[in-house]
C-alpha positions in Angstrom: -66.1 -5.1 -53.3 -64.8 -7.8 -51.0 -65.0 -11.4 -52.0 -68.0 -13.1 -50.4 -65.8 -15.8 -48.9 -63.8 -13.2 -47.0 -66.9 -11.8 -45.3 -69.3 -14.7 -45.0 -68.7 -17.3 -42.3 -68.0 -20.8 -43.6 -70.3 -22.1 -40.9 -73.1 -20.0 -39.3 -75.2 -21.7 -36.6 -78.1 -19.6 -35.2 -80.6 -20.5 -32.4 -80.2 -24.2 -33.0 -82.1 -26.5 -30.8 -82.7 -30.3 -31.0 -84.4 -32.8 -28.6 -84.6 -36.6 -28.5 -87.9 -37.3 -26.8 -87.5 -35.7 -23.4 -83.8 -35.1 -23.7 -82.7 -31.6 -24.9 -79.5 -32.2 -26.8 -79.1 -28.6 -28.0 -80.5 -25.5 -26.6 -80.4 -22.2 -28.6 -76.9 -22.9 -29.9 -75.1 -20.0 -31.7 -71.6 -19.9 -33.1 -69.7 -19.1 -36.3 -66.6 -20.6 -38.0 -64.5 -18.2 -40.2 -62.8 -19.1 -43.5 -59.6 -21.1 -43.4 -59.7 -21.4 -39.6 -59.1 -24.5 -37.5 -62.0 -24.4 -35.1 -62.2 -26.7 -32.1 -65.6 -27.9 -30.9 -65.1 -29.0 -27.3 -67.4 -30.6 -24.7 -67.9 -33.5 -22.3 -69.5 -36.7 -23.5 -73.2 -36.1 -24.0 -72.7 -32.3 -24.5 -74.3 -32.3 -27.9 -71.2 -32.3 -30.2 -72.2 -35.2 -32.4 -75.8 -34.0 -32.8 -74.5 -30.7 -33.9 -72.1 -32.3 -36.4 -74.9 -34.5 -37.9 -77.1 -31.4 -38.4 -74.2 -29.6 -40.1 -73.6 -32.6 -42.3 -77.4 -32.7 -43.3 -77.9 -36.1 -41.6 -80.4 -34.5 -39.1 -82.7 -31.6 -39.7 -82.8 -28.8 -37.2 -85.9 -28.7 -35.1 -85.6 -25.0 -34.5 -83.0 -22.4 -35.7 -80.9 -22.5 -38.8 -77.5 -23.7 -40.0 -75.8 -22.2 -43.1 -72.7 -23.7 -44.7 -71.0 -21.2 -47.1 -74.2 -19.3 -47.0 -76.3 -22.3 -48.0 -79.1 -23.7 -45.8 -78.5 -27.3 -44.6 -82.2 -28.1 -45.1 -83.0 -26.4 -48.4 -79.6 -26.8 -50.1 -78.7 -30.3 -49.1 -76.9 -31.3 -52.4 -74.9 -28.1 -52.6 -73.8 -28.3 -49.0 -72.7 -32.0 -49.3 -70.5 -31.0 -52.3 -68.6 -28.6 -50.2 -68.1 -30.7 -47.0 -66.2 -33.8 -45.9 -67.3 -35.6 -42.8 -65.2 -38.0 -40.8 -67.3 -39.7 -38.1 -66.0 -40.9 -34.8 -66.7 -44.6 -35.4 -66.0 -45.0 -39.1 -67.0 -48.2 -41.1 -64.5 -49.3 -43.7 -64.5 -52.0 -46.4 -61.6 -53.8 -44.7 -61.1 -56.5 -47.4 -60.3 -53.7 -50.0 -56.8 -52.3 -50.5 -56.3 -48.7 -49.7 -56.3 -47.7 -53.4 -59.5 -49.8 -54.1 -61.3 -48.1 -51.1 -60.4 -44.6 -52.3 -61.2 -45.4 -55.9 -64.6 -46.7 -54.9 -65.5 -43.4 -53.2 -64.0 -41.4 -56.1 -66.3 -43.3 -58.5 -69.3 -42.6 -56.1 -68.5 -38.9 -56.4 -68.7 -39.2 -60.2 -65.0 -38.7 -60.9 -63.6 -40.4 -64.1 -60.7 -42.8 -63.8 -58.0 -40.4 -64.8 -59.2 -37.8 -62.3 -59.5 -40.5 -59.6 -56.0 -41.6 -60.2 -54.6 -38.1 -59.9 -56.6 -37.2 -56.7 -55.9 -40.5 -55.0 -52.2 -40.0 -55.6 -52.4 -36.6 -54.1 -54.3 -37.6 -51.0 -52.1 -40.6 -50.4 -49.0 -38.4 -50.6 -50.6 -35.8 -48.2 -51.5 -38.5 -45.6 -48.2 -40.3 -46.1 -49.9 -43.5 -47.2 -48.6 -43.7 -50.8 -46.4 -46.6 -49.8 -49.4 -48.6 -48.5 -51.8 -48.1 -51.3 -51.8 -51.8 -52.2 -52.2 -52.9 -48.5 -55.4 -54.4 -47.2 -57.2 -52.1 -44.9 -57.8 -54.9 -42.5 -54.0 -55.3 -41.9 -53.4 -51.6 -41.1 -52.9 -50.2 -37.6 -55.6 -48.0 -36.1 -53.5 -44.9 -36.9 -53.1 -45.9 -40.5 -56.8 -46.7 -40.9 -57.5 -43.2 -39.5 -55.3 -41.8 -42.2 -57.2 -43.8 -44.9 -60.4 -42.4 -43.5 -59.1 -38.9 -43.7 -57.9 -39.6 -47.2 -61.4 -40.7 -48.2 -62.8 -37.5 -46.8 -60.5 -35.6 -49.1 -61.3 -37.4 -52.3 -64.0 -34.9 -53.3 -61.7 -32.0 -52.4 -64.1 -30.5 -49.8 -63.7 -26.9 -48.6 -64.9 -27.6 -45.1 -63.7 -30.7 -43.1 -65.9 -31.9 -40.2 -63.9 -34.3 -38.0 -65.5 -36.1 -35.1 -62.9 -37.2 -32.5 -60.3 -37.8 -35.3 -57.5 -38.7 -32.8 -59.6 -41.1 -30.7 -57.7 -44.3 -30.0 -54.4 -43.2 -31.5 -51.1 -43.5 -29.8 -49.2 -40.2 -29.1 -47.0 -40.4 -32.2 -50.0 -41.0 -34.5 -51.8 -38.1 -32.9 -49.0 -35.7 -33.5 -48.7 -36.9 -37.1 -52.4 -36.4 -37.6 -52.3 -32.9 -36.2 -49.4 -32.1 -38.6 -51.6 -33.3 -41.5 -54.5 -31.1 -40.4 -52.2 -28.0 -40.1 -51.0 -28.7 -43.7 -54.6 -28.9 -44.9 -55.3 -25.6 -43.3 -52.3 -24.0 -45.1 -53.9 -25.4 -48.3 -56.9 -23.2 -47.6 -59.2 -25.7 -46.0 -61.5 -24.8 -43.1 -61.4 -27.5 -40.4 -64.0 -28.0 -37.7 -62.8 -30.6 -35.2 -64.8 -32.1 -32.4 -62.7 -33.5 -29.6 -62.2 -33.8 -25.9 -58.4 -33.9 -26.2 -58.0 -30.4 -25.0 -54.2 -30.1 -24.8 -53.9 -30.8 -28.5 -56.6 -28.4 -29.5 -54.9 -25.6 -27.5 -51.9 -25.8 -29.7 -53.8 -26.6 -32.9 -56.8 -24.4 -33.1 -57.1 -20.6 -33.6 -60.8 -20.6 -32.4 -63.0 -22.7 -30.2 -66.6 -23.3 -29.2 -67.2 -24.9 -25.8 -70.5 -26.7 -25.3 -71.9 -28.3 -22.2 -75.4 -30.0 -21.7 -76.5 -28.5 -25.1 -75.5 -24.9 -24.2 -72.7 -22.9 -25.7 -70.5 -21.7 -22.8 -67.9 -19.9 -25.0 -67.3 -19.3 -28.7 -64.5 -17.2 -30.1 -60.8 -17.1 -30.6 -58.4 -19.2 -28.5 -56.6 -16.2 -27.0 -59.9 -14.8 -25.8 -60.8 -18.1 -24.1 -57.4 -18.4 -22.4 -57.6 -14.8 -21.1 -61.3 -14.3 -20.5 -62.4 -17.6 -19.1 -60.7 -16.8 -15.8 -62.6 -14.8 -13.3 -59.3 -14.2 -11.6 -56.5 -13.6 -14.1 -52.9 -14.4 -13.0 -49.7 -12.5 -13.9 -46.1 -13.5 -13.2 -44.0 -10.8 -11.7 -40.3 -11.6 -12.2 -37.6 -9.6 -10.4 -33.9 -9.1 -11.3 -32.8 -10.4 -7.9 -34.1 -12.7 -5.3 -36.0 -11.0 -2.5 -39.1 -11.6 -0.4 -41.7 -9.5 -2.1 -44.8 -11.7 -1.4 -46.3 -9.5 1.4 -45.8 -6.3 -0.7 -47.5 -7.8 -3.7 -50.3 -9.2 -1.6 -51.0 -5.7 -0.2 -51.8 -4.3 -3.7 -55.5 -3.4 -4.2 -57.5 -6.2 -5.8 -54.7 -8.8 -5.4 -56.1 -12.2 -4.2 -52.8 -14.0 -3.8 -49.1 -13.7 -4.5 -47.3 -17.1 -4.6 -43.6 -17.6 -5.0 -42.6 -19.4 -8.2 -40.3 -22.3 -7.2 -36.6 -21.8 -8.2 -37.1 -18.3 -9.6 -37.2 -14.7 -8.3 -40.8 -14.5 -9.4 -44.3 -14.4 -8.0 -47.6 -15.6 -9.5 -50.1 -12.9 -8.7 -53.8 -13.5 -9.0 -56.3 -10.6 -8.9 -60.0 -9.9 -9.1 -60.8 -8.2 -12.3 -63.8 -6.5 -10.8 -61.6 -4.7 -8.3 -58.6 -3.9 -10.5 -57.1 -4.3 -13.9 -53.8 -5.2 -15.5 -52.5 -1.7 -15.9 -53.4 -0.7 -12.3 -51.6 -3.9 -11.1 -48.5 -3.1 -13.1 -48.4 0.5 -11.8 -48.8 -0.8 -8.2 -45.8 -3.2 -8.7 -43.7 -0.3 -10.1 -44.8 2.0 -7.2 -43.5 -0.6 -4.8 -40.0 0.1 -6.1 -39.3 -3.6 -6.8 -36.4 -4.4 -9.3 -38.9 -5.6 -12.0 -37.5 -7.7 -14.8 -40.7 -8.8 -16.5 -44.5 -8.7 -16.0 -46.3 -11.3 -18.1 -49.6 -13.0 -18.3 -49.8 -16.6 -16.9 -52.0 -17.9 -19.6 -54.5 -20.5 -18.5 -54.4 -23.8 -20.3 -57.5 -24.8 -22.2 -58.0 -27.7 -19.8 -58.5 -25.3 -16.9 -60.7 -23.0 -18.9 -62.8 -26.0 -19.9 -63.2 -27.0 -16.2 -64.2 -23.5 -15.3 -66.9 -23.3 -18.0 -68.5 -26.8 -17.7 -70.4 -28.4 -15.0 -69.6 -31.5 -12.9 -71.6 -34.6 -12.9 -72.5 -37.4 -15.2 -74.2 -36.5 -18.5 -77.4 -38.4 -19.3 
């Protein structure tokens, strides 16, 4: 019999809705997060990301629908859920007159850990976040990036299985963002499941293996990253590269279902876009071969997450 953690989603959100007075923040939201995945939760400001996170963290109760964490209900099993999660909010409050060690030790005591256990865990999380050399520094004197690391270290003190991070790279410089993402990848390798809410799409494209896109309280896509990059486009694009330079634009354009064939600057290649309702990849490739062109390669021009995001979300100011 398979282990339950291999078959049960870490996070299972079903038919979740929530309203603030006349504003519908979430509308019939459904998605799942699988064990040991790094799942991106993407949406414009006001899309419903923080409301969803607060419900998962048991800070808000669902008005309709259900949310299970490791098979436990966030309403009926609050204490058990809280033992398994670590939540890092977007705007975190810190006791800035404490040293880094004092801050982590305070939270370790709040979790009921004895001093010996606290010392061991704090040493581990400081090493993981590369803050062991600053354990005696006052938090108030640290940079934004280092304070973000301390906040992440605090989340790890109770050794949670699911990390819920709300805009963890907000306000960080490029180097600090890259270093934070490296820490998150290491946490995933350690077996943690990470659910990260962000609008920094370029970083999520490289970091996450799955993603949920939400807009105006509605889920527009939920699944693996490869599926998003391929399926979000109504008109997929492939790059046809030839072994020699020649004018093949008109021939490629004449193939059934092809919408455009644009030369790639500086290369003997064309970017060919087609309508998936009129043709498919195999038919397109056969058509290219039938033209007798000296084909060197035929590869998908994968859409960036930014473009997929723009395709799936609506324009306009969120209210």
